[in-house]
Structure formats: C-alpha cells, structure tokens
N, C-alpha and C positions, 0 to 999 in steps of 0.2 A: 419479450422475446423467448424463443423456445429454449427449454432446458433439458438435458437428459434427465429420462426418468429411471430412477433408481430403486431398489428396496432398500429401506433403512438399514436391514441387517446386512446386506452386501457392503453398505458404505462403511460398517465396521469391521469387516473381515479382509484381513491381508491378502494380497493375490501373489501371484507368481511373479517373476521379474519380468519387467514390461519396459517399454520404450515410453518415456515423458518427453514432449517438447514444449518449450515455452519460447514466447514472442513479447519482448518489451518493447513496445510502440511509444517512442518518447517524442519529445518537442526537438531534440537536436541529433537523436540517433535511433536507430532500430536494431535491435540485439537479438539473437537467437542462441538457445541453448538446448542442448539434446542429451539425456542422460538414461541411464538405466537404474531401475530400482524394484525391489520385492515389497516394500511397506515395512520392512523390519531393519534392514541394515543400512549404513549410509549411501545416498544413489550415488552413482559412479558417472561422472560427465564423460562423453565420448565425441562430442562436438561442439563447436561454437561458431557464431559467427557476429560480423556488426558492420553496418554501414550508416554513414552518415544521412539525416534526413532533416526536411524544413517542410514536409508536409502536413505537420500539427501546429498548432496556435493554442498556447495555453492548456495542452493536453486534449484538444479536441481535433478530429480530423478536419482539414481545411483545404487541402488538395488530395483528392482520391487518388489520382494516377501517381504522384509522387509517392505517396505514402503505401500504395500497392508495389510500387517497383522497388521500394526499400526495404519492405517485408519479404519479396520474393528472393531479392539479392542475398539478405541475411540468411533465410532459412536454406537457400541452396549453399552458401558456404559452409553452414552448420552440417548439412546432409552429407555432403563431400567430405568432410574430416570426419562424420561418424560412419559412413558408409551404409548408411539405410535411408529409406524414404519415408518423409513424415506426411502423414493424412490429417492428423490433428494435434490443435496446439491449445495452451493455456495463452490467455493474452490479458495484459493488464489495463486498467481503466483509471486514471488519476484525478479527473476533472468529470464535468457532466453534472455538476449539483448533485455530489455524493452527501448522501445523509444518513445519519446514523441515529437509532431509536429502539427504544426496548418495549414490545408488548409482551403480555401476560394473557394467558389463558387457563381456565380452570375446569376440571370435570368432577363429578360425583363418583366416589370409590365406594359409598355405602357402608364402612367399616370393616370390609374385607381386605386381604392383604393384597397388596400392589403388586402385579404380574406383568409378565411381557406385553400381554393383551391390553392391559391399562395403559402402561407406556405408550404402545402405538396409537391407541385411540386419543392420548394426548397431543402427541407429535402431530398426529393427521388433524387434530382440531387447530392445532397451532398454524400449520399449513393453510387451511381454510381461512383462519383468520387473517392472515397475512395476505394471501391473495386478495381477499375481499376489499382490504385496506388500500393495497398498493394499487389495485386496477381501478380504483375510484381516483386516486391521484394521479394516473397515468403514468407510472413509474414501473421501473424493472427491477426486481430482486437480485443483487449480486451474491449476499450471503444471508443464511440466516440459522445461526446457530445456538441452540440451547445452552444458557448458561446455569442458573441456579433454580432448584426446585424448591417448591413450596408445601409441606404436609401440615394441614390444619392451622394454618397460619405460622407454621415454625419455618421460618426462613433461611437459605442458605445451604439446604440438603444437597449434596452432590450426587447421591445415588439414592432413590426413594425405593427402589425393588426391594420387596421383603416386607416392607413395613405396614402396618395397619393405619388405615386412615378413613376418613369421612370424605375430606376434599383433597384432590391432589391439583398443584399449579405448578407452570413452569415460565420463567422469563425467557424470553427469545432475542439477542442481540440481531437486528435488522440492518443491514446495509443496502441502499437503493440508490439507484442513478436515473437521472431524466432518460425516457426510452430513447429518443433521439440518437444521442451520442452513442449510445449501446449499439445502435442498429448500425451506425455509419462504420465504426469500428469493426463490427461483425463484417459488415460488407467488403471492407478494405480487406481484412484476413481472408475472406471466402473467394474475393476476386484475386487474390495471389495463389489460389487453388489449393487452399488449407481450410480443414473444417475447424469450428471453434468449439472446444471441448468445454470452456467455461471462461467466463470474463472475472478477474479477479481484482478487488480493489488493491492500489498501488500498496496502499499503508498495511494491509493484511499480509502482503507477498514480503514487502521489505523487514516487516517486523520478524516475520517467520526465520529470515536468514541472520538477523544480527542479534537477536536477544536469547537470553537462556531461561530455563524454567524460572530459575529463582528471582530473576527479574520481573518477569512477569507475576509471580507471586506477590513480590512487595510492592510494586507500582512503579511505572515506568512510561515515559512519552516516547515516541520514536517520531523525529522530525525528519523527513525526507526531502530535500532540496534538490527538485530537479530543475530542468532548464526554464521551464514556464509554470510550473504549478510547485507548491508546497505542501505536503501532506503531514497532518499531525495525528498520530494514533496513539492513544491512551489504553495502557493495560494495566490490570489489578486484578488480584485473585486468582492470577491463572488465566485470564481471560480478557479479549478485548472488552474495553467499556465505552469507547467513544473515538469518532474520527471525524476531522474535519480538514477541507480541502481549500487552501489560499493561491488565488491566481496571481502568485508572484515566485520567481523563482532567480536561478544563478543567471539567467539569460538576461535578465533586467539588470543585473550589474554590469555585463557585456555591453548592453545597450547605452547605459549611463556614461561608460568609458570611451565609446564612440562618439558618442553626443558632447560630451565635455572637451574631448580633445581632437575633435574633426579628424576622425581616423575611420577606416573600414572595420566593420563588425569582425570579420577573420584577424585582423591586426589588433582590435581590441580585445578578443578573446586570448590572443597569445599574450598579450600585456598581463591581463588576469592572470593567466595560468603560470607565466614564467617570472614575472616581476611584482605580482598584486600579492596582498596580505589582509588580514582582518586585524591585524595589529600592528602597531607602529613603534618606531624607537628611534633615538636623536638621530643616528647616523642616516636615515631616510632623507633627512633634509640635504645630505651632501651626496648621497647616491644619485645618480643621473640615468634616466632610461630613456631611450630612443622611441618616438612616437612617428609610425608611417604616415605620409601624408593620405589625404582623402583620395586623391586623383593625382597618382604620379606621373601619368602622361601629359598631365596640363603644366609641367614644368615645377610642381612644386616640390620643397624638398623636406626632409625629415626634420623633425626639431626634438630637442632634448628638454626634459622637464625634470624636477626633483620627485624621486619616489615618493615621497611625501604626499604629493599632489595626488597620484595615482591612488594611493591609500586613502585619501580621504574622500575620495569619489566612493569607492568600495564601501567605506566603513557608513557614509551616509545612506546607501541604500540598506547596508545590513541593519541599521537602526530602524527603517520602516520594517523591513523583513521580520525582525524579531519581536517588534512591537506588535505585530498581527498574530506571531504564534503565541506570544505571553496572552493575549485576549483568548486566542482559541483555547488554550490549556487552562484558563480562568471559566471559559464558556463550559467547557467539556466537566468541570469539577476537579480539575488536578491541582489540588491545592493543600497546604499542611504538611503533616510528616509524610504522607504517602505520595507527594508530590515534588521529591527532592531530585530524582534521577531524571536526565535527558539523554537519548542516545541520537546522534545526528548522523543523518546518512545521505544516500545520493550524489550526483556529480557536485553540487554545489559544497559538499562536506569536504571536498579535495581542497579547497582554499586555504592557504597556509595562515595558521593561529584562529581559524572559525570557532574551536572549540572554546578557546580562552575567551573571545569575544562573547559567544554566547552563555557561556557562565557567568559574565558581569551583566549581560544584558535581561538575563532570565533568573539569576538571583538561584540558581539550580546547579547540582553536580552535572557536568557533560562530558559525555566521551564520543568519539567516531567509531560507528558501527561499520564494520566491513563484512562481507558474506562468510558463512561457515557452515559447516554440516555437509558440504559435497566433498566427494573425492574426486580428485583429478580435476579439479577446476584451474583452468589457465592462469598462468600469473595476471597476464592482461584483462582477466575478468575478475580478479580478486580484490579489486577497489570497491570503495563505498558507492561509485555510479552503476555498478552492477548489482547491487542489493536485492532489487526487485527482481531481476531475473532469475538470481539464485534462490530466491524466495518462492519464486511460482513453482520451482521444481520441487522444493520442499513441501509445499501446501499440496501439491499434487501426488505427491510419494506417501502421503500419510493418510490412513484411513481416516474419515472425519464424519461426523455426522451433520451434515448440512440440509436444512429444510426446503432449500432453494432448490435443491434436486430431488426433492420428495413428491411422489404422485399426488396430486390432490385427492382428498377426500371428505366429503361432508357428512359423512357417516358418522358411526361411534356414539360415543355418549354426550356429544353436543357441547362445544366448548363456550364458556362464558367470559366475553373480553373485559379485561380489567381497565382501571383508568390509565390516562394518558401519563402519569406521573410515576409510572413504573420504571422508567430510565433512570429518574433520581433515587428512587428508591434502591435500585440496583446498585448505584454507586455508593450508598451509604451501607449496604451490606458488605461490598467490596473493602471499603475502608475499616468496618469493624473487623473483617478478618485479617487486615494487615495489622 
C-alpha cells in the first residue's frame, strides 16, 4: 500500500501547531479523536466521537458498509465538537497477521568520521532492504524504526555521529501486516471520505499512551485486550522489542456468558459489565443476578443465578486468554528480571479484578494502563478502552524517524543484510542494558 514520502530530516523537525485526527476502528466500537499539536507541548483534544460497530470480526473488516457508516458517524461527531473539517486520519490495525522482526544493514565507512551523509546512506540502505524483503513476502510495512547502531562490532550505540569507524550497522525493528487487511481498512476509511495518513499498529499506539519513559527503559509488556483481538507489545531499553496478536478478546467472554446462560449478547455484555469480575469471594455464592431470557417474546421468563456461576464462566475464558498471553511473552523473550512488569489496557482491562487475576496467571506485576499525555481528554475517553485512540494522537504528534515513510533509494554505499537472528541479538542487547 502507498505510504507518504517524507525526507528523514523533516520527520525529526517539530512543526507548527496542526490538527491531528485519529480513528480507532475496533470490533465493538469506532472512536474518533481530534487534537491540536505542535510537536513540543502536550497535544490538546478539541473533539471526540464514538459509535457502536459490528462491521469487524477479530479486528478485520467483515462488513464494509457497516464499517464505513460507523467511521463516518464517529468522525462527524468529533468534527462537530472540534469545529473543524478533517481530511486525513491516523487509523489503527490490531490484526491482519501482524509480525514483528528485526533486520540489520551494514555499510563501509572506510575509517573516516561518521557524518550525516553516512547516516542517510545507512538508513536508505535499510529502507531498500526492508522493501526488498517485504515485497517478496507480499506484506505491507506499518513501522520500520531504527533501534540500536553498531560500530565495528560494538553493539548498543545510540548515536554514532562523529565516531570514526570502518563499518557502521543498524538494527531496524520492522512491523508488517498482510496486505489485504491493510487495503480493506484503507478502503473503508476512504469510502467514509477520509484520507489515510498512516496505519498504526494498535500495540504501538496503546503503548504510547500508557507507558512512561522509565518503564520503556526497564522493560515492560503492554497487553491490550480488545473485543476481538488481544495485542502483546514488549518494550525494553526505551524501544519496542516485539509484538504479537492473539485472536481472542473481551468479546469472547461475552459470547461465553450468552452461550452458558442462554441469553442475548447485549444482555450478556451488561451482565459482564455490571455483575462480572475476574476474582471471586465467598459472598458470590449468595449474591444472585438476573439473567434475561433469550427470547422474551416467546413467553420465557428471566431467571436468577448465583453470581459465582457468572464469575466461573468469566474466569474460564480468562484462563485461556492469559495462557496465550504467557506463551506470547515467552515467545518474544520477555523473561527473567527484565520481564516482571505488565500493563493491561483496552476495553477488556475494565473488568473488575482483572489485574489481580493477571498477576496470578502471569506471575508478574500488573497494573491497569489508562491514557495520559493529552490535555482536555474527555472523561468518557479517559478509560483503558480508549488507550489506542489517545496513543495514535501521541504517536502522530511526536517527530519520529520511521523508514516506512522514507523514500526508497538503492543507491549510496550498498547495504549488506545481516543474519535472521538479529531479532534475538537485539533482545540480548536490551537485556544487557536493563
């Protein structure tokens, strides 16, 4: 899919105050946010909108018309509150075969001092290498951010400018997705009469709004529990180290409740929200909750069940979900002393007692992450369910070097690709820094 062509130096240069708009296209809701940002101060929210949506399944567009209508309605609500007309938006992707990897390129410096020209040549070689690899796999690049540099075999250099060296290399963390889901999402947004400025991985966006710099340095995993997809994003040494998507979410809890107690999904969602919990107590055996019938027009009557039965159904699904989360964390390499902190966010993180449940299931410290870093964020959008939406505004407001938005060039000094184990080498470097 097409990406905006920007000069790397422009990406790093703060711009004058401008309007930034974001659309969170989720499996249960579509939410929009409009803010003013100057690249230096805290972005200021000027409009917000939310609409229910069932046009997505497992984070993928399943009904184009319903998705378009929800996007259009949510953005119109935000535009009306902001008093501006939006032309382009940042949009998130939580599924579509998201894949996280690290690629490395190296160029010959011939012993002289590393200059900006050398840095440009290295990054252009990296972009060419990424495009060559991704195009062969038939995938789309969402993010490609340089992480750590290497000078003559010395790992972990953050800024190599001014050093003398024979060889200069860089590790680039690349996030890709299958191309068809990206195109379908892009089409849904454009059919709603909006241009797509960029597609941002949900795990990247939510992390931007719930983490502080110290957590990123020490090592932390952000687990975003959406309605249909759970995203696990691991950070260390100040950067994203890995990302995994799990096709399971809070909507599965709702479906389990509806199936177990023969009630409608809307009623099951209400039961989960008002009476459900992830932890139990002895009094739950005595507290009764009312379960509406599946078809009230058929003469069926509501029935009452102990709250403990409802919680048992919820905990059974959470056991499955956090079993998958634990496997994902181990797959990424989030173990040992650097793998102790987990932040839960997303709509599923609003379930009562879920932090305590996750702490026991994962044997790690767990807290709930709610969006921060935005001025004027409405109270209704200040919950964990809107972390991705707020994070997209923060992601778009900060100047950053992303090779996915850099023009392709196969000239320069010629990049030499490094072995496929660069991802694990980067993790080792991050652990040594921590």
